[in-house]
C-alpha positions in Angstrom: 9.9 134.3 155.1 13.0 132.7 153.6 13.2 129.0 153.2 16.4 127.0 153.6 16.8 126.7 149.8 20.5 125.7 149.6 21.5 125.4 153.2 19.8 125.2 156.7 19.3 128.8 157.8 19.8 129.7 161.5 17.7 131.9 163.8 16.6 132.0 167.4 13.6 132.7 169.6 14.0 136.4 170.4 15.4 137.6 173.7 19.2 137.9 174.0 21.5 139.0 176.8 21.5 142.7 177.7 24.5 144.8 179.0 24.5 145.5 182.7 24.0 149.2 182.3 21.0 148.6 180.0 19.5 146.2 182.5 19.8 148.9 185.1 17.9 151.3 182.9 15.2 148.6 182.2 14.9 148.0 186.0 14.3 151.8 186.4 11.7 151.7 183.6 9.9 148.8 185.2 10.0 150.6 188.6 8.8 153.9 187.0 12.0 155.9 187.6 13.7 156.1 184.2 16.4 158.8 184.4 15.3 160.3 181.1 13.5 159.1 178.0 16.2 160.5 175.7 19.0 158.7 177.6 17.0 155.4 177.6 16.2 155.6 173.9 19.8 156.3 172.9 21.1 153.4 175.0 18.6 151.0 173.5 19.4 152.2 170.0 23.1 151.4 170.5 22.2 148.1 172.1 20.2 147.0 169.1 23.0 147.9 166.7 25.4 145.9 168.8 23.2 142.9 169.2 22.4 142.6 165.5 26.1 142.8 164.7 26.8 140.1 167.3 24.2 137.8 165.8 25.6 138.1 162.3 29.2 137.6 163.6 28.0 134.4 165.5 26.5 132.9 162.3 22.8 133.7 162.8 21.0 134.3 159.5 17.6 135.5 160.6 18.2 138.1 163.4 16.1 140.4 165.6 16.6 143.3 168.0 17.2 140.9 170.9 14.3 142.6 172.7 16.9 145.0 174.1 14.4 147.7 174.9 11.8 145.4 176.6 11.6 144.5 180.2 10.1 141.1 179.4 8.7 139.5 176.3 5.1 139.6 177.6 5.0 142.2 180.4 6.5 145.0 178.2 3.0 145.8 177.1 2.1 147.4 180.4 4.4 150.3 179.5 2.6 150.8 176.2 -1.0 150.3 177.3 -3.3 151.6 180.0 -5.3 149.4 182.3 -2.5 147.6 184.2 -1.8 148.3 187.8 -0.8 146.7 191.0 1.1 143.4 191.3 -0.5 140.1 190.4 0.4 136.9 192.2 2.9 134.7 190.4 1.4 131.3 189.9 3.0 128.2 191.4 4.7 125.9 188.9 2.7 122.7 189.2 5.7 120.6 188.2 7.8 121.9 191.0 4.9 121.5 193.5 5.3 117.8 193.1 8.8 118.0 194.5 8.6 120.4 197.5 12.1 119.8 198.9 13.7 120.4 195.5 11.4 123.4 194.9 12.5 125.0 198.3 16.1 124.7 197.3 15.7 126.1 193.8 13.3 128.9 194.6 14.0 132.1 192.8 12.2 135.3 193.7 11.1 137.2 190.7 11.3 141.0 190.8 9.5 141.4 187.5 6.4 143.6 187.8 3.4 141.5 186.8 0.4 143.8 187.3 -3.1 142.7 186.7 -5.5 144.2 184.3 -7.6 146.5 186.6 -9.0 149.0 184.1 -9.9 149.6 180.4 -7.1 148.8 177.9 -6.1 151.6 175.5 -2.9 152.7 173.9 -0.8 155.2 175.9 2.4 155.0 173.9 2.0 154.3 170.2 5.6 155.5 169.6 7.2 152.5 171.3 6.8 150.1 168.4 7.9 152.7 165.9 11.1 153.2 167.9 11.6 149.4 167.9 11.2 149.4 164.1 13.5 152.4 163.6 16.2 150.8 165.8 16.1 147.4 164.0 15.9 149.0 160.6 19.1 151.0 161.2 20.9 147.9 162.7 19.9 145.6 159.8 21.0 148.2 157.2 24.4 148.2 158.8 24.9 144.5 159.5 23.0 143.1 156.4 21.7 139.7 157.8 19.8 137.3 155.6 16.5 138.4 157.1 15.1 140.0 160.2 12.1 139.4 162.5 10.5 141.2 165.5 8.7 139.6 168.4 5.4 140.6 169.9 3.3 139.1 172.7 0.2 137.2 171.8 -3.1 138.0 173.4 -3.1 134.6 175.1 0.3 135.1 176.7 -0.5 138.6 177.9 -3.7 137.2 179.5 -1.6 134.5 181.1 0.9 136.8 182.8 -1.2 139.8 183.4 -4.4 138.5 185.1 -7.8 139.9 184.3 -9.5 141.8 187.1 -11.5 144.2 185.0 -13.3 142.6 182.1 -16.4 140.5 182.7 -14.9 137.3 181.3 -11.6 135.9 180.0 -13.2 136.0 176.5 -13.9 139.7 176.8 -10.3 140.3 178.0 -8.9 138.4 175.1 -11.1 140.2 172.6 -9.9 143.6 173.9 -6.3 142.5 173.7 -6.8 141.3 170.1 -8.2 144.7 169.1 -5.3 146.6 170.7 -2.4 144.3 169.9 -3.4 144.1 166.2 -2.0 147.6 165.9 1.4 146.5 167.0 1.4 143.4 164.8 0.4 145.4 161.7 3.1 148.0 162.4 5.8 145.3 162.5 4.5 143.9 159.2 4.3 147.2 157.5 7.9 147.9 158.5 8.9 144.8 156.4 9.9 142.5 159.2 8.8 139.0 159.9 6.4 139.1 162.8 7.0 136.5 165.5 4.0 136.1 167.9 5.1 134.6 171.2 2.5 132.0 172.3 3.9 130.0 175.3 0.3 130.0 176.6 -0.5 127.3 174.1 1.7 124.8 175.9 3.1 126.4 179.1 -0.4 127.4 180.2 -1.4 123.8 180.7 0.7 123.2 183.8 1.1 126.8 185.0 -2.3 128.3 184.6 -4.7 125.4 184.3 -3.1 122.5 186.3 -6.5 121.2 187.5 -8.0 120.8 184.0 -7.7 117.7 181.9 -5.7 117.9 178.7 -8.9 117.8 176.7 -10.3 120.7 178.6 -7.1 122.7 178.2 -7.0 122.1 174.5 -10.3 123.9 174.2 -8.7 126.9 175.9 -5.7 126.7 173.6 -8.0 126.5 170.5 -9.8 129.6 171.7 -6.5 131.4 172.1 -5.5 130.5 168.5 -8.9 131.7 167.2 -8.4 135.0 168.9 -4.8 135.3 167.6 -5.9 134.5 164.1 -8.4 137.4 164.2 -5.6 139.8 165.3 -3.4 138.5 162.5 -6.1 138.5 159.8 -4.5 141.3 157.7 -0.9 139.8 157.6 0.1 137.2 155.0 1.0 133.9 156.7 4.4 133.8 155.0 5.3 137.0 156.8 4.8 135.5 160.3 6.1 132.8 162.6 4.8 131.6 166.0 6.8 130.5 169.0 5.5 127.7 171.2 7.1 126.6 174.4 6.5 124.9 177.8 8.3 127.5 180.0 11.9 128.7 179.7 13.1 127.4 183.1 15.1 124.5 184.4 12.7 122.2 186.2 11.0 118.8 186.2 8.6 119.6 183.3 7.0 116.2 183.8 3.6 117.9 183.6 4.2 119.4 180.1 1.5 118.6 177.7 2.9 116.5 174.8 3.7 118.1 171.5 1.5 115.6 169.7 -1.6 116.9 171.5 -1.0 120.6 171.1 0.6 120.5 167.6 -2.7 120.1 165.6 -4.1 123.2 167.3 -0.8 125.2 166.9 -0.9 124.4 163.2 -4.3 126.1 162.9 -2.7 129.4 163.6 -2.1 131.6 160.6 1.7 132.0 160.8 3.7 130.0 158.3 6.5 128.9 160.6 6.4 127.2 164.0 9.2 127.6 166.5 9.2 125.0 169.3 11.4 123.3 171.9 13.4 120.4 170.5 16.7 120.3 172.4 15.9 119.9 176.1 15.6 116.5 177.8 11.8 116.7 178.1 11.1 117.4 174.4 14.0 116.3 172.2 12.3 113.0 171.5 9.3 114.7 170.0 10.9 115.1 166.5 9.2 111.8 165.8 5.8 113.4 166.2 6.1 114.8 162.6 6.0 111.3 161.3 2.4 111.1 162.5 1.2 114.7 162.3 1.6 115.8 158.7 3.0 119.3 158.3 0.9 121.2 155.8 2.7 121.8 152.5 3.0 125.6 153.1 4.5 125.4 156.6 8.0 125.7 157.9 9.4 124.5 161.3 12.0 126.1 163.6 12.9 123.3 166.0 15.1 124.3 169.0 18.6 122.7 168.6 20.0 124.7 171.5 18.8 124.3 175.1 18.2 127.8 176.5 18.4 126.7 180.2 21.9 125.0 180.3 25.5 126.2 180.0 26.4 123.0 178.1 27.5 124.1 174.6 25.9 121.7 172.2 28.4 119.9 169.9 28.0 120.9 166.3 27.6 117.3 165.3 24.6 117.0 167.8 23.1 120.1 166.3 23.5 118.6 162.8 21.9 115.3 163.9 18.9 117.1 165.3 18.4 119.1 162.1 18.8 116.1 159.8 16.1 114.2 161.8 13.5 116.9 161.1 14.7 117.5 157.5 14.4 113.9 156.6 10.7 113.9 157.6 9.4 117.3 156.5 12.0 118.2 153.8 15.2 120.2 154.1 13.8 123.4 152.7 11.2 123.6 155.4 13.6 123.5 158.4 15.4 126.4 160.1 17.7 125.9 163.1 16.5 127.7 166.3 16.7 127.8 170.0 14.3 126.3 172.6 13.5 129.7 174.0 15.2 133.1 174.7 18.4 133.5 176.5 17.2 136.6 178.5 13.4 136.2 178.6 13.2 138.9 181.4 15.8 141.5 181.7 15.7 141.4 185.5 15.9 137.7 185.9 19.1 135.9 186.5 20.5 134.5 183.2 20.3 130.7 183.3 22.9 130.7 180.5 25.9 133.0 180.9 25.9 135.6 178.1 29.4 134.7 176.7 28.3 131.0 176.7 25.1 131.9 174.8 27.2 133.4 172.0 29.3 130.2 172.0 26.2 128.2 171.6 25.1 130.3 168.6 28.5 129.6 166.9 28.1 125.9 167.5 24.6 126.1 166.0 25.9 127.8 162.9 28.6 125.1 162.5 26.1 122.4 163.1 23.8 123.8 160.4 26.8 123.8 158.0 27.4 120.1 158.8 23.8 119.2 158.3 23.6 121.2 155.0 26.6 119.4 153.6 24.9 116.1 154.2 21.4 117.2 153.1 22.6 118.9 149.9 25.4 116.6 148.8 
């Protein structure tokens, strides 16, 4: 993937706001009542063309399809694979559980279908990723961004959201997900796009899925997830991949988040060249200093979040520049790209925490901040 050779390049995490009528179609898809596949496919094709153009217009260099055709960044796989049925329980957020009065006031009821794995996993729609590829290929050809990436759920994050009720162990479940999802990862690579594997399980899983474990015990699980992921990615060159790490894209206490300094050494064992992570929100902005102690391997790039994806504050360009310069002065300017903490529409059916028109204003501020940082770093 491209480095910031003469200026700081800009990108983001993946999910972007969807138009209301598209959200309605995605709701129908999630509920099993799509009005017609041809109608849905055509609307997604137009949405991808629009969203790529909007990214370029907002100053984003490395773009994607905005996940316009996906119900959610992890749960979309249930529409492509067999073995998922029913509705799994949504785990309690351990950080909110420490503040019951606040939790009661802020409770949001999710309508996203989160089925469990209750049968053998096989492909039932191999055409879905090919449609994604075709849509993004056409949009990129028209808008001509600097580079393009496509997201895919990691085996670990699928196992986190879609609980195993079929395979004899968590290890067996992960192994099957590795074998199946490898096909999607390879297809994205063959299409010429940068593959981004979404791995919130490596950090978010600590306080959401395994709150009763010690950090040391959880790190063993995270390491096993990375080992499984690497096996799935074994045929793709590291410089054609990036990995997204986060602690959960929601506004909340986050005081139980595992520190970056503890999870970073494990995340850096993953094969992807670039690491995307939260760096703008109040719980993790201070962790830029971790890179003074944890040496970034010479072949690696970082994509720190310089925009908070849970607040409608528009970050000032000078703040964006300051955040980028801090990282660049430690790891080197060519190894830093500007990114977002997480997506701005992680699930199509969820209420946007950031208003769509404000999200685009944030991107413009990021682009301006990257220019300011570049002037200082390349002067």
